[in-house]
N, C-alpha and C positions, 0 to 999 in steps of 0.2 A: 501493497499498501505507500504509495505518497502522497504526502497534505501537500499541498499551497494555497495562498490567497492569490495568487491566478499563475495563469501558465506562462511561461515567459516566453517571449516574440524572438524573431530569427539571432541567433548569436547574445541575445542574452545570458542572465544569470541568477535567479529566484530561486532565495533559501527555502527549503523544501525541509518536512519530516517524513522519515521513513521508516519502516517499519515493516519486515519479513515473517510470515507465519503458513504454515500447511493451512488451506482451503481445497477448495470445491464442497459440493454439499453436500456425501455423508459424509469426508474430513468433518466441515462448520458442524453437521447433527448431530454427530457422533461426542465430539467433544462438550457442546455442548450438554448432552444427555449425560455423562459424568459430573459435570459440574451442577447439575441435580440432582444428582444424589443417586443416578438408576448404578445399580451396584453388579450387575446379572452379566454377562459373556457379550458382548461388542465385539465384530469380529467388520470390516471394510475390507473391499476387493479392488485394486484397478489395475490396470495396464502403466508400469514406467518401466523407465527406461536405466540401460543400467551403471546408472552416473551418480551422482550426489544429491540432485534435488532427490530418489528413492530411496535413498538411504535416509533424508533428513528425513521424510513424510514415514516414515518405519519408526528412527528415531522417537519426531514429535509425539507420537500416537500409542506409542510401548510408555512413551512417559508418565501418561494418562491414564491406560489401563484400560488402551483400545487395543486389541489383533488386528494386525496388518497383513492381510493373507498378496503379494501381488504378484501378475502375470508378466512378470521380466521378459521385453521385446529388444528389439536392437534400431529404436528409435531412442532420443528425447523423451526425456520426464516434462507433459506437459504445463504449464505456467500461465500467472495471469498478473499482469501490470495495472491494478487498481489505482487510479489520479481520484483524487478527491479536490475538488477545489472550492472557495468557500461561499457559499451559495449557489453554490450551481450543483446540480446532477454528475454521481459520479460518470465518470469513464475509464473504457476496458480497453489496456491493450493484449491481445490473448496466442497463445504458442497453442496448439492442442494438442503435437507430439505421438505420446503413447498414447493416449486418452481413445484413439477409434481403434487400437488394438486389441481392447478388450475381447473376446470368440464367446460363442452363445456356449461351445459344450463347455468352456474352460469353469464359466459363470452356474449353470446345471449341475456340475457337477459339486462345485463351491455349496454350493444350495442345497444341495439334494445330503453334501452328508454334514451341512448345520443343523440340516434340520431345528430354524428359526420358529420362535412363538413370534416373530414381527420382519416383513421382509423392510425394507424401503432402497427402493430405487426412481435412481436418480437419469436419468436418459435425455437421451441430444445429441452427443458428441458419443458416444460409446461406441462407435462402431457395431456390430455384428447383434449386438446387446438391442440397440434401438429395434431392428426387424425382428428380434425373437419376444421383446419384453410381454407382449399377451401371454405369449408361451410361458415365461417363464414367474409372470403375475398368478397363472392357472395352474402351473403347479405346487409352487406356494402354499397356495390355499387349498389342493388339496393335500398336500403337509400338514394342513392347520395354521400355517401362520397368517396373522392380519397382512394387509399387502396396504405403503402407499410410495403413490407415484409424484415425482415431482420431473421439472424437465426444465428444459433450455432450448429457444427456438431459435438462438446462434446457427444452430446448426442447421439447420433448413429443412428438420426431416418430420413438415409438418402432416405430413399422412399417415406413418407411423403414429406418433404422439397421440393425436387424434381417434385410433385405433387402437391406442391403449390403454387412454385414459376411461373404458366401459370396464373393463379387465381387473384397475381395483378398486379398495373397497375405500381407500381414500385417495385426493389425491388432489395438493397443492402449487397451487398460482397464483400472480399478480391478477389488478385487472386486465393490464398493459396485454399481460402476455395469453390472457385470455379469450378475449376481441381479438385479439390477432389471431392467434390457434382457430376459431370462429369462424371471424370473417365477419360478423356482429358488427353493430353500434351501440347496443344495446346490452345493459349487460346479465339480464335477465333471462333474451334470447339465448345471448353466449352461450349461460350455464343448462341450459340442453344438451350438448354435449357431452353431458356425464352420463354415467350408467342410473342405469333405474334402483341400484342400489351402493351407488357413489357419495358417497360423505364431499363433497368441493367446499373447500377450502379457498377463499380469494383476499389477496389482504390487498390493502392500497393506499400504503406509506400512512402520509400523515391523515388519512383519513378514517383509518378505522381497518374494520374485517368483515368480509361476507362467508357465510355455510350453507350452503344449499344440499339439501337431507331431506330424502323420499318429496313430500309435498311443502317441504315449508323453505323458506328462506329468512334468515336471521341478518339483523345490521347493526352490526355496533358502531361506536363511535371507537377512537385517538386516546390510548396516555400520552400525556404529555412531557416529555421531558428535554431534555438538554441535550441533543446530537454531536458523540463527540465521532462519531464516524461509520455511516448506514450502512456497510459490507457486511450480509453475518445475516441482519435481520429478519429477514426471509425464514433463512437456515434456523434461525436460533424460533423464530413462529413454529413450523415443523417440531422442534425437536421438543420442544412444550404440548404437541398435541402429543408427538410418540409418547412422551414422560406420561401421560395422562391415558395412555390407551394401553401400553404395559405395565402399568397399576390394577388396572380394571378397564374388561374389557367393555362393560359399561359404557363408559364413553360417553359415547354418543347415546345412548341406550332411550332417549326420552330428552324434551325439551329444556328442564331442569340440565340435564348432563351436559345436554348441547354447545346451552349459553355460558355453562360453570368452564370447558374446554375453547369454547373462542375467547372465551375471556382470557388465561391463562396460558393459553397461548399469543392471545397479543400483551399480553406483563413481560416472557420470556421475551416478546422482539423487543418491546419498547427497553429491556435493560441490555440487550443488548448495544443497543446505540449509544450507547452512555461513554461504550468503551472504544479502543482504539482497536483492538486486536480484532479478528472476524469471526470468531469466540471465545467461549472460556465463561459465558454467562454459569452465575451460582445463584444457588438455589435462595442465600438470604438477599445477591442484589432485586430477585424477586420477588420476596416476598416483600422488600417495603415499599419498590411499585403498589405491587397490591393493595398494602396495610396503606398505604397515601388515597392512589386512588381506584381503589378496586371496585366500589359501591359508585365512583359516582361512573366509572363508566358503562357497568351492569344497567345500572338507569337510564343508557343511549341506546338500547337493545330493540330492537322494533323487531317483531315476526308480522310474516303473514303469508297466504296458503300461496302455490302458484298452481295457476291453474291452466291445464290445458288449452292452447290456442295450435 
């Protein structure tokens, strides 16, 4: 991450604050789960190169008790530079590298050997796994796992992502991603992309978040916090949701549970943006946010029935 007051002009030097940390959806979510106090086994897999960046990733994950099972391929490990300029949205410079070399067979074999309680799949930049996502999600369900899907549209794999959405128990994305993926201009119409049994969580930055589940649409206002770095806020939101599901599979069973899950996930995301690192939020930090603003955010909840049209 590079934070600057403004971008330099040609030949100009601007003082910057830099921070190197492991990243990517599964990495951020896993680190945040540990920070929230989940003590069960967490296994992360991705394709990496035989280089210092792959070794760095394994070391950083190991330091928080996350098992890293890499597929090592003859390519450079993928990495991203996040540019945070004061007052503006983030910019990303990314090198996909080994990410696209993750294979379907490797992932399926690991899934069956781990036999997890929950599968979190981040797709869009993971090669064969993007095409095989429906198969992998269905197999995880057969094994008894709750399935959670996240995605990136930067790889251009809209058809594959739209197909996979209907195979997951839970899907997370932001408003812009959902509108872009669906081709719709209205959120309610875009949300029809989900499957009948899919809970769709849609984050909307400083405007709050939405949940589409069954025939309900829940909309909730945001927590108000001082922002240090918004990178990883969506992953922290997902980590909060997964934490709730791991503690109690009934976390989405009725309206009260759905509202509580939405509030908690938002609080985790809000706690994250107060930190410079892209992951590492703690339950203590989340509880402070909830104690200060939980009731007021809960009071903003709007629930409406979704009508077929």
